[in-house]
VMD Tcl script that draws the C-alpha trace (Angstrom):
set ca {
  {30.30 159.09 -95.29}
  {33.23 160.87 -96.86}
  {31.42 160.44 -100.11}
  {28.45 162.25 -98.67}
  {30.51 164.84 -97.13}
  {32.15 165.64 -100.37}
  {28.68 165.75 -102.42}
  {27.42 168.30 -99.59}
  {30.69 170.58 -99.83}
  {30.90 170.43 -103.75}
  {28.02 173.09 -104.22}
  {29.76 175.20 -101.46}
  {33.21 174.91 -103.02}
  {31.79 176.03 -106.60}
  {29.84 178.81 -105.07}
  {33.17 180.03 -103.39}
  {35.08 179.53 -106.64}
  {32.37 181.45 -108.66}
  {32.43 184.52 -106.25}
  {36.14 184.73 -106.40}
  {36.29 184.37 -110.27}
  {33.62 187.25 -110.79}
  {35.35 189.41 -108.19}
  {38.88 189.10 -109.26}
  {38.79 187.44 -112.81}
  {38.49 190.88 -114.70}
  {41.33 192.39 -112.77}
  {43.52 189.20 -113.61}
  {42.56 189.64 -117.23}
  {43.50 193.27 -117.39}
  {46.99 192.67 -115.83}
  {47.82 189.81 -118.25}
  {46.23 191.85 -121.29}
  {49.01 194.62 -120.79}
  {51.88 191.98 -120.42}
  {51.92 191.37 -124.48}
  {50.26 194.64 -125.52}
  {53.37 196.15 -126.87}
  {55.20 193.17 -128.32}
  {53.61 193.38 -131.74}
  {53.61 197.28 -131.87}
  {57.69 197.67 -131.57}
  {58.16 198.80 -135.26}
  {55.07 201.58 -134.57}
  {56.48 202.70 -131.26}
  {60.05 203.09 -132.44}
  {58.98 205.14 -135.40}
  {56.72 207.33 -133.34}
  {59.30 207.96 -130.65}
  {62.38 208.05 -132.76}
  {63.93 205.11 -131.19}
  {65.25 201.73 -132.38}
  {63.31 198.50 -132.60}
  {65.89 196.94 -130.15}
  {65.35 199.74 -127.60}
  {61.71 199.33 -127.80}
  {61.55 195.63 -127.57}
  {62.81 196.08 -123.87}
  {59.11 197.22 -123.03}
  {58.19 193.48 -122.51}
  {61.07 193.26 -120.06}
  {60.50 196.40 -118.41}
  {56.96 195.22 -117.69}
  {57.83 191.59 -116.63}
  {60.97 191.89 -114.59}
  {59.15 194.49 -112.02}
  {56.29 191.88 -111.83}
  {58.62 189.31 -110.63}
  {60.83 191.56 -108.34}
  {57.94 193.21 -106.49}
  {56.64 189.62 -105.35}
  {58.68 189.15 -102.25}
  {57.36 192.54 -101.19}
  {53.60 192.37 -101.97}
  {53.29 188.84 -100.49}
  {53.85 189.94 -96.93}
  {52.22 193.33 -97.14}
  {49.05 191.29 -98.35}
  {49.33 189.00 -95.39}
  {49.23 191.93 -93.15}
  {46.87 194.37 -94.65}
  {44.60 191.95 -96.43}
  {45.04 190.58 -100.05}
  {41.86 191.94 -101.43}
  {42.88 195.48 -100.26}
  {46.28 194.99 -101.83}
  {44.81 193.80 -105.12}
  {42.27 196.67 -105.25}
  {45.18 199.22 -104.73}
  {47.12 197.42 -107.58}
  {44.42 197.49 -110.11}
  {43.50 201.11 -109.33}
  {47.42 201.88 -109.70}
  {47.34 199.73 -112.96}
  {44.59 202.10 -114.56}
  {46.55 205.20 -113.79}
  {49.84 203.94 -114.98}
  {48.51 202.44 -118.19}
  {46.87 205.85 -119.07}
  {50.12 207.52 -118.42}
  {51.79 205.04 -120.67}
  {49.49 205.98 -123.31}
  {50.32 209.72 -122.97}
  {54.19 209.21 -122.69}
  {56.04 211.64 -124.63}
  {59.34 209.76 -124.97}
  {60.55 206.04 -124.74}
  {62.26 206.88 -121.23}
  {58.83 207.93 -119.71}
  {57.02 204.95 -121.53}
  {59.72 202.65 -120.18}
  {59.21 204.08 -116.69}
  {55.36 203.69 -116.83}
  {55.68 200.13 -118.18}
  {57.93 199.28 -115.42}
  {55.41 200.65 -112.67}
  {52.62 199.07 -114.49}
  {54.35 195.66 -114.24}
  {55.06 196.21 -110.74}
  {51.39 197.15 -110.01}
  {50.27 193.93 -112.22}
  {52.26 191.79 -109.97}
  {49.57 192.29 -107.35}
  {46.84 190.61 -109.57}
  {47.50 186.91 -110.41}
  {49.67 185.67 -107.35}
  {47.61 187.08 -104.85}
  {44.30 186.28 -106.22}
  {45.53 182.60 -106.34}
  {46.20 182.84 -102.72}
  {42.54 184.37 -102.08}
  {41.29 181.36 -104.28}
  {43.11 178.95 -101.98}
  {41.59 180.74 -98.84}
  {38.09 180.24 -100.18}
  {38.12 176.70 -101.62}
  {39.19 173.51 -99.83}
  {42.21 171.56 -100.96}
  {40.13 168.80 -102.65}
  {38.54 171.24 -105.22}
  {41.58 173.82 -105.52}
  {43.45 172.63 -108.51}
  {40.19 172.85 -110.72}
  {39.48 176.25 -108.95}
  {42.89 177.56 -109.64}
  {42.75 176.28 -113.30}
  {39.43 178.25 -113.81}
  {41.31 181.26 -112.70}
  {44.09 180.83 -115.16}
  {41.52 181.16 -118.06}
  {41.49 184.90 -117.14}
  {45.22 185.09 -117.17}
  {45.81 183.02 -120.38}
  {42.98 184.81 -122.25}
  {44.40 188.17 -121.38}
  {47.88 187.35 -122.73}
  {46.57 185.89 -125.93}
  {44.14 188.67 -126.53}
  {46.94 191.30 -125.65}
  {49.03 189.94 -128.86}
  {46.00 189.10 -130.99}
  {44.25 192.60 -130.67}
  {47.10 194.90 -130.31}
  {47.73 195.14 -134.20}
  {44.05 195.68 -135.23}
  {43.71 198.23 -132.58}
  {46.91 200.13 -133.67}
  {45.80 200.26 -137.03}
  {42.86 202.15 -136.26}
  {44.05 204.24 -133.20}
  {47.78 203.57 -133.05}
  {49.88 202.24 -130.35}
  {48.63 204.72 -127.75}
  {45.04 203.64 -128.51}
  {46.09 199.92 -127.62}
  {47.39 201.30 -124.20}
  {44.23 203.23 -123.63}
  {42.19 199.92 -124.38}
  {44.09 198.21 -121.74}
  {43.45 200.97 -119.30}
  {39.79 200.69 -119.87}
  {40.05 196.92 -119.45}
  {41.84 197.83 -115.96}
  {38.99 200.19 -115.14}
  {36.36 197.11 -115.84}
  {38.38 195.17 -113.56}
  {38.44 197.88 -110.83}
  {34.74 198.17 -111.07}
  {33.99 194.39 -110.98}
  {36.18 194.17 -107.94}
  {34.51 197.14 -106.14}
  {31.01 196.09 -106.96}
  {31.59 192.59 -106.09}
  {33.43 193.38 -102.56}
  {30.21 195.13 -101.56}
  {28.88 193.30 -98.34}
  {32.14 190.96 -98.07}
  {33.81 190.56 -94.65}
  {36.29 193.17 -93.89}
  {39.95 191.78 -93.67}
  {41.86 192.30 -90.60}
  {44.84 194.85 -90.59}
  {48.24 194.28 -88.80}
  {51.17 196.50 -89.12}
  {53.57 195.63 -91.77}
  {57.09 195.09 -90.28}
  {59.98 194.01 -92.85}
  {61.67 192.07 -90.03}
  {58.26 190.01 -89.55}
  {58.16 189.51 -93.23}
  {61.51 188.09 -93.26}
  {60.74 185.91 -90.49}
  {57.57 184.58 -92.24}
  {59.81 183.82 -95.42}
  {62.16 181.85 -93.03}
  {59.19 180.04 -91.74}
  {57.96 179.08 -95.09}
  {61.32 178.01 -96.38}
  {61.71 175.72 -93.44}
  {59.02 173.65 -94.87}
  {60.95 170.76 -96.39}
  {58.82 171.09 -99.51}
  {59.28 174.73 -100.06}
  {62.64 174.80 -101.61}
  {62.35 171.66 -103.84}
  {58.88 173.29 -105.23}
  {60.26 176.64 -105.75}
  {63.38 175.40 -107.59}
  {61.11 172.99 -109.69}
  {58.80 176.00 -110.72}
  {61.79 178.16 -111.60}
  {63.29 175.33 -113.58}
  {59.90 174.58 -115.42}
  {59.94 178.45 -116.48}
  {63.43 178.33 -117.90}
  {62.64 174.82 -119.70}
  {59.42 175.96 -121.33}
  {59.52 179.72 -122.01}
  {63.33 179.96 -122.61}
  {63.01 178.77 -126.09}
  {60.16 181.36 -127.02}
  {62.52 184.16 -128.14}
  {64.25 181.80 -130.67}
  {60.98 180.40 -132.41}
  {61.22 182.86 -135.08}
  {64.87 181.98 -135.75}
  {64.21 178.39 -135.78}
  {61.36 178.61 -138.18}
  {63.59 180.83 -140.58}
  {66.19 178.40 -140.39}
  {63.88 175.46 -141.30}
  {62.12 177.51 -143.96}
  {58.63 177.23 -142.43}
  {58.07 180.66 -141.50}
  {59.23 183.69 -139.36}
  {58.07 186.36 -137.02}
  {54.26 185.95 -137.80}
  {54.59 182.21 -137.66}
  {56.23 182.36 -134.49}
  {53.31 184.42 -133.13}
  {51.04 181.71 -134.52}
  {52.99 178.93 -132.20}
  {52.89 181.00 -129.30}
  {49.48 181.81 -129.69}
  {48.77 177.90 -129.88}
  {50.58 177.70 -126.63}
  {47.90 179.79 -125.10}
  {45.15 177.98 -126.70}
  {46.65 174.87 -125.23}
  {46.47 176.32 -121.78}
  {42.87 177.10 -122.44}
  {42.31 173.57 -123.53}
  {43.95 172.15 -120.11}
  {41.64 174.54 -118.15}
  {38.81 173.07 -119.96}
  {39.67 169.34 -119.20}
  {41.16 170.04 -115.73}
  {38.31 168.45 -113.83}
  {38.23 165.31 -116.18}
  {42.08 164.90 -115.93}
  {42.50 165.20 -112.37}
  {39.42 162.74 -111.91}
  {40.81 160.33 -114.36}
  {44.46 160.56 -113.62}
  {44.93 162.06 -110.25}
  {47.36 164.95 -109.67}
  {50.42 162.83 -109.88}
  {49.23 160.99 -113.08}
  {48.21 164.21 -114.79}
  {51.82 165.87 -114.03}
  {53.46 162.50 -115.34}
  {51.24 162.94 -118.59}
  {52.12 166.50 -118.87}
  {55.66 165.58 -118.75}
  {55.36 163.17 -121.50}
  {53.28 165.36 -123.61}
  {55.93 168.39 -122.93}
  {58.61 165.86 -124.07}
  {56.99 165.41 -127.53}
  {55.99 168.90 -127.85}
  {59.49 170.02 -127.38}
  {60.88 167.49 -129.41}
  {58.19 168.34 -132.24}
  {59.38 172.03 -132.23}
  {63.22 170.82 -132.55}
  {62.44 168.77 -135.63}
  {59.24 170.51 -137.09}
  {59.37 170.09 -140.73}
  {56.20 172.27 -141.58}
  {54.34 175.09 -139.71}
  {51.39 172.90 -138.84}
  {53.67 170.67 -137.09}
  {55.30 173.76 -134.96}
  {51.62 175.06 -134.11}
  {50.64 171.57 -132.96}
  {53.68 171.19 -130.82}
  {52.97 174.73 -129.30}
  {49.31 173.66 -128.46}
  {50.57 170.62 -126.76}
  {53.35 172.44 -125.09}
  {50.83 174.71 -123.68}
  {48.64 171.93 -122.47}
  {51.58 170.16 -120.97}
  {52.94 173.27 -119.19}
  {49.65 174.08 -117.34}
  {49.26 170.25 -116.33}
  {52.31 170.48 -114.46}
  {52.30 174.27 -113.41}
  {48.76 174.10 -112.12}
  {50.05 171.04 -109.60}
  {52.82 173.35 -108.50}
  {50.61 176.25 -107.92}
  {48.23 174.21 -105.94}
  {51.17 172.87 -103.74}
  {52.46 176.11 -103.34}
  {49.08 177.42 -101.74}
  {49.64 174.84 -98.94}
  {53.22 175.59 -97.96}
  {51.84 178.08 -95.52}
  {48.13 178.39 -94.71}
  {48.90 181.31 -92.36}
  {51.22 183.32 -94.71}
  {49.56 181.98 -97.90}
  {50.05 185.34 -99.64}
  {53.83 185.34 -98.95}
  {54.18 181.66 -100.01}
  {52.21 182.26 -103.25}
  {54.39 185.39 -104.09}
  {57.60 183.47 -103.49}
  {56.38 180.85 -106.06}
  {55.70 183.72 -108.68}
  {59.09 185.10 -107.90}
  {60.60 181.83 -108.59}
  {58.69 181.14 -111.55}
  {59.49 184.67 -113.36}
  {63.06 184.31 -112.36}
  {63.40 181.07 -114.15}
  {61.53 182.79 -117.29}
  {64.06 185.50 -117.18}
  {67.00 183.06 -117.12}
  {65.82 180.53 -119.58}
  {66.38 182.75 -122.78}
  {70.15 183.13 -121.52}
  {70.57 179.17 -121.26}
  {69.07 178.75 -124.61}
  {70.91 181.43 -126.24}
  {74.27 179.61 -125.04}
  {72.80 176.54 -126.32}
  {72.25 177.73 -129.60}
  {75.64 179.14 -129.97}
  {77.22 176.03 -128.91}
  {75.12 172.92 -129.91}
  {72.41 174.38 -131.81}
  {68.71 175.36 -131.20}
  {67.29 171.81 -132.23}
  {69.80 169.95 -129.65}
  {68.97 172.55 -126.87}
  {65.18 171.86 -127.45}
  {65.78 167.99 -127.18}
  {67.82 168.70 -124.07}
  {65.13 170.85 -122.62}
  {62.50 168.02 -123.64}
  {64.37 165.38 -121.58}
  {64.83 167.57 -118.61}
  {61.08 168.72 -118.51}
  {59.97 165.16 -118.68}
  {62.39 164.30 -115.63}
  {61.38 167.41 -113.77}
  {57.57 166.28 -114.03}
  {58.35 162.63 -113.14}
  {60.38 163.89 -110.02}
  {57.61 166.23 -109.12}
  {55.06 163.49 -109.30}
  {56.90 161.21 -107.19}
  {57.02 163.78 -104.17}
  {53.95 163.83 -102.00}
  {51.26 166.55 -102.75}
}
mol new
graphics top color blue
foreach p $ca { graphics top sphere $p radius 0.5 }
foreach p [lrange $ca 0 end-1] q [lrange $ca 1 end] { graphics top cylinder $p $q radius 0.2 }
display resetview
């Protein structure tokens, strides 16, 4: 009986998933594309705006920090006025802000527009995950969320990969214009696909009510452990990224370019997970896939710690990407169930916790590098990531 029901519901779930992917995927891609768009162009921007590379390097933080900080605000607003409305508004704002970024006359203005762009992009992926969770039942949800991850991962990979070639032709401003065009495509796709969709109900946004919603979410006994887990995961996995170039230089296997290859391999590993997600979940189940991810993550971080050659580091980066998304996708799926009534708020708090962990990770690795060294720090992170994954797998989904 249940098997028959699952068979009948599967096409419906797939149809709902595909509808959300078509409607919101291009917007998620655009938001992710802009995330790393300035990272390879630091020297060009510094020269053009008469600034230092160290100052321009803060453009990355200027984008990601507001992305995190806006989450506790956007979630309750989306629960009140409608998630689709908020995503549409945010992608529209992103178009304008990216265009203004391309026209910025000084680093101060560029930094300001990048920060506002990051806040606007904060309304893409987290709320889209909540929308996907609304549309797809729990049985098929983790696979559905993994499909949406493809847009986010591809956007981040593309942002770093095409920035240099586009800047060589049209300058760094041309890259930001390209990002704005991608956001226009995302906006048009969302508006066109929304035609005929049911109108979302609107209730008045009240900060006091929003606070009560968070209190309700956090009263769920699974909430705080899950948010702490995703914060720790973000720190353990992404905290080492800024030190890849230093590690490779110290080992004589490369430098900045090779570090970029390794980070790119991480993204490809994420795409590899997305392609295998259904098989992994069918073969191992969620808990088994998380445990496997913990083991692979341990091997990957240890591989980075001792890598004697570039190919080893790149392979470790690929495996780390697969391992991260095997664990992270399970956390995302569980976060969507913390509160079915206030799902936007629950997922936004998840995103806030994750990006907070990402921002604290480099600080922890920096302290480790100056005390015990980078390689031992990676070894400790490897062990902690495996413990984290196995602890998550033991908790009920």
